[in-house]
C-alpha positions in Angstrom: 107.4 150.4 61.3 105.3 148.8 64.1 105.3 145.1 63.2 102.3 144.5 65.4 100.2 146.7 63.1 101.3 144.8 60.0 99.4 141.8 58.4 102.4 139.6 59.3 101.4 140.0 63.0 97.9 138.6 62.4 94.9 140.8 62.5 92.4 140.5 65.3 89.0 138.8 64.6 87.4 141.7 66.5 85.1 139.3 68.3 83.7 139.8 71.8 84.9 137.6 74.6 81.7 135.5 74.4 82.2 135.0 70.7 85.8 133.9 71.2 84.8 131.6 73.9 82.1 130.0 71.7 84.7 129.6 69.0 87.1 128.0 71.3 84.5 125.4 72.4 83.7 124.7 68.7 87.5 124.2 67.9 87.8 122.0 71.0 84.8 119.9 69.9 85.9 119.7 66.2 89.4 118.4 67.0 88.1 116.2 69.9 90.2 117.8 72.6 89.3 116.6 76.1 90.6 118.0 79.4 93.9 116.2 80.2 94.7 115.6 76.5 98.0 116.7 75.1 98.0 120.3 74.0 101.2 119.7 72.1 99.3 117.0 70.3 96.8 119.5 69.1 99.6 121.7 67.7 100.8 118.6 65.8 97.3 117.7 64.7 96.9 121.2 63.2 100.2 120.8 61.3 102.5 122.7 63.6 105.6 121.9 65.7 106.8 123.0 69.0 110.4 124.2 69.5 112.0 124.6 72.9 114.9 127.1 73.3 117.2 127.8 76.2 117.8 131.3 74.9 115.4 133.9 73.7 113.6 133.6 70.4 112.5 136.7 68.6 109.1 135.2 67.5 106.8 133.1 69.7 104.8 131.9 66.6 105.9 131.6 63.0 103.3 130.6 60.4 104.6 129.9 56.9 101.4 128.4 55.5 98.3 126.5 56.5 99.4 123.4 58.4 103.0 124.7 58.5 103.7 126.6 61.7 106.0 126.6 64.7 105.6 127.6 68.3 108.7 128.7 70.1 108.7 128.2 73.9 111.3 128.8 76.5 112.8 125.5 77.7 112.7 126.4 81.4 108.9 126.6 82.0 106.7 123.9 83.4 104.4 121.7 81.3 101.4 123.5 82.9 102.8 126.9 81.8 103.5 125.5 78.3 100.0 124.1 78.0 98.4 127.6 78.4 101.0 129.2 76.1 100.3 126.5 73.4 96.6 127.1 73.7 97.0 130.8 73.1 99.0 130.0 70.0 96.3 127.6 68.9 93.9 130.5 69.2 96.2 132.9 67.3 96.7 130.3 64.5 93.0 129.4 64.1 91.6 132.9 64.5 94.2 135.2 63.1 96.1 133.4 60.3 94.7 134.8 57.0 96.8 132.9 54.4 99.9 135.1 54.5 103.1 134.3 56.5 102.7 135.5 60.0 105.2 136.2 62.8 104.2 137.0 66.4 106.9 138.9 68.3 107.7 138.0 71.9 108.0 140.8 74.4 107.0 143.9 72.4 105.0 146.9 73.5 101.5 146.2 72.2 99.5 148.6 70.1 95.8 148.7 70.3 95.5 146.3 67.4 97.9 143.8 68.9 96.3 144.2 72.3 93.0 143.0 70.9 94.7 140.1 69.2 96.4 139.1 72.4 93.1 139.4 74.4 91.4 137.2 71.8 94.2 134.6 72.1 94.0 134.6 75.9 90.2 134.4 75.9 90.5 131.4 73.5 93.0 129.7 75.7 91.0 130.1 78.8 87.9 128.5 77.3 89.8 125.9 75.3 91.7 124.7 78.4 89.1 125.3 81.1 85.5 125.5 79.6 83.3 127.5 81.9 80.8 124.8 82.6 83.4 122.2 83.3 85.4 124.7 85.4 82.4 125.4 87.6 81.8 121.7 88.1 85.4 121.1 88.9 85.5 124.0 91.3 82.5 122.6 93.2 83.8 119.0 93.1 87.3 120.0 94.2 85.8 122.2 97.0 87.4 125.4 95.6 91.0 124.1 95.8 92.7 126.1 93.2 95.8 123.8 93.2 93.6 120.8 92.4 91.6 122.7 89.8 95.0 123.6 88.1 96.1 120.0 88.2 92.7 118.8 86.8 93.0 121.2 83.8 96.8 120.9 83.3 97.5 124.6 83.8 99.5 126.6 86.3 98.2 127.6 89.7 98.3 131.2 88.6 96.2 130.6 85.4 93.6 128.5 87.4 93.5 131.2 90.0 92.9 134.0 87.4 90.3 132.0 85.6 88.4 130.9 88.7 88.3 134.5 89.8 86.2 135.3 86.8 83.5 132.7 87.7 81.7 134.9 90.2 80.1 133.3 93.2 80.0 129.6 92.8 78.9 127.3 95.6 81.5 124.9 96.9 79.8 121.7 97.8 
């Protein structure tokens, strides 16, 4: 049985990227998240916990019930890498949890269903961590310095580089 196709994996919302981004901004506003705030604190605010492991965990997200979930992260990553991972799990939890226990496998071959779920979680995390309007302003203010943009938003250089590449032409002032 393909666990990614089961309800335990979490069903996609089947929203467009712009719908997911609007949702991420609404969650950000509702919980009062501001750039530079603790993403781990958001997990705790939502009733979850973060577990760090030195060895591999089978599941990256385990949801038992509303306000009872755990995110498993590898202990060897940077805070900036963890922040984006945590934001994807905030998206998975808030968009895909439907009241039944849910387990998200690490490192599996995605089906079409799970690919949409993953895309939604990434779109959520991008907008939650680096809202488009704020990102464009930071990009201009920091003169297109990806490293400084990454530091401003508390994400890795790679994530900031990928996200800024989707901005299109933005004047650096």
